[in-house]
C-alpha positions in Angstrom: 103.0 118.6 129.3 102.2 120.4 126.1 98.7 121.2 127.3 99.4 122.4 130.8 103.0 122.6 131.9 104.4 124.4 128.9 101.5 127.0 128.7 101.8 127.7 132.4 105.6 128.1 132.2 105.3 130.4 129.3 102.6 132.5 130.9 104.7 132.9 134.1 108.1 133.3 132.4 109.4 130.0 133.8 111.3 127.2 132.2 110.1 123.6 131.9 112.3 120.7 132.6 111.6 119.3 129.2 112.2 115.7 128.0 115.8 116.0 126.7 114.9 113.9 123.7 112.7 114.1 120.7 109.2 112.6 120.9 110.4 109.6 118.9 113.5 109.0 121.0 111.5 109.3 124.2 108.9 106.8 122.9 111.4 104.0 122.5 113.3 104.6 125.8 112.8 102.3 128.7 111.5 103.8 132.0 115.1 103.5 133.3 116.5 105.4 130.4 113.8 108.1 130.8 114.5 108.4 134.5 118.3 108.7 134.0 117.9 111.4 131.3 115.3 113.3 133.4 117.5 113.0 136.6 120.4 114.5 134.8 118.3 117.5 133.7 116.8 117.9 137.2 120.2 117.8 138.8 121.5 120.5 136.3 118.5 122.7 137.2 119.1 122.3 140.9 122.8 123.1 140.4 121.8 126.3 138.5 119.7 127.4 141.5 116.3 127.1 139.8 113.2 127.2 141.9 110.5 124.6 141.2 106.7 124.9 141.1 104.2 122.0 140.8 100.9 122.7 139.2 99.3 119.4 140.2 98.2 116.4 138.2 96.4 116.8 134.9 92.8 115.7 135.6 92.5 114.8 131.9 95.4 112.4 131.9 94.3 108.7 132.0 95.2 107.1 135.3 96.6 104.1 133.5 99.2 106.3 131.8 100.2 107.9 135.1 100.6 104.5 136.7 103.0 103.2 134.0 105.5 106.0 134.5 104.7 109.1 136.6 107.7 111.3 135.8 106.3 114.3 137.8 105.9 112.2 141.0 109.4 110.9 140.5 110.8 114.4 140.2 109.0 115.6 143.3 110.4 112.6 145.3 113.9 113.4 144.1 113.6 117.0 145.1 112.3 116.0 148.5 115.2 113.5 148.9 117.7 116.3 148.0 116.1 118.8 150.3 115.2 121.1 147.4 112.0 123.0 148.1 109.2 123.4 145.6 106.0 125.4 145.6 102.6 123.8 145.1 100.6 126.1 142.8 97.0 126.5 143.8 94.4 125.2 141.3 93.0 128.7 141.2 96.3 130.1 139.9 96.5 127.4 137.3 93.0 128.1 136.2 93.5 131.8 136.0 96.8 131.4 134.2 95.9 128.9 131.5 92.2 128.6 131.6 92.0 125.0 132.7 93.1 122.7 135.6 
């Protein structure tokens, strides 16, 4: 997130969803605890009327890490389930905005 999502959000005057916990707190949470915390933040943003943009998977992120707990995929599924639209940002825009995919 710190290498792609945050720089993209800052460059486009957007907000990130964030983690809702410190790095140390997040590291000791179970996947269920992370999901619950993240879902609360996602619901709050939906209720605030935020729009959502997805910049795609980080090609530098190890696949094994993504398989253990893919928070972004989970967020997109929950937006879909709630009928909340989101925009898929083109790789060209990501590259032009932050200089990498």
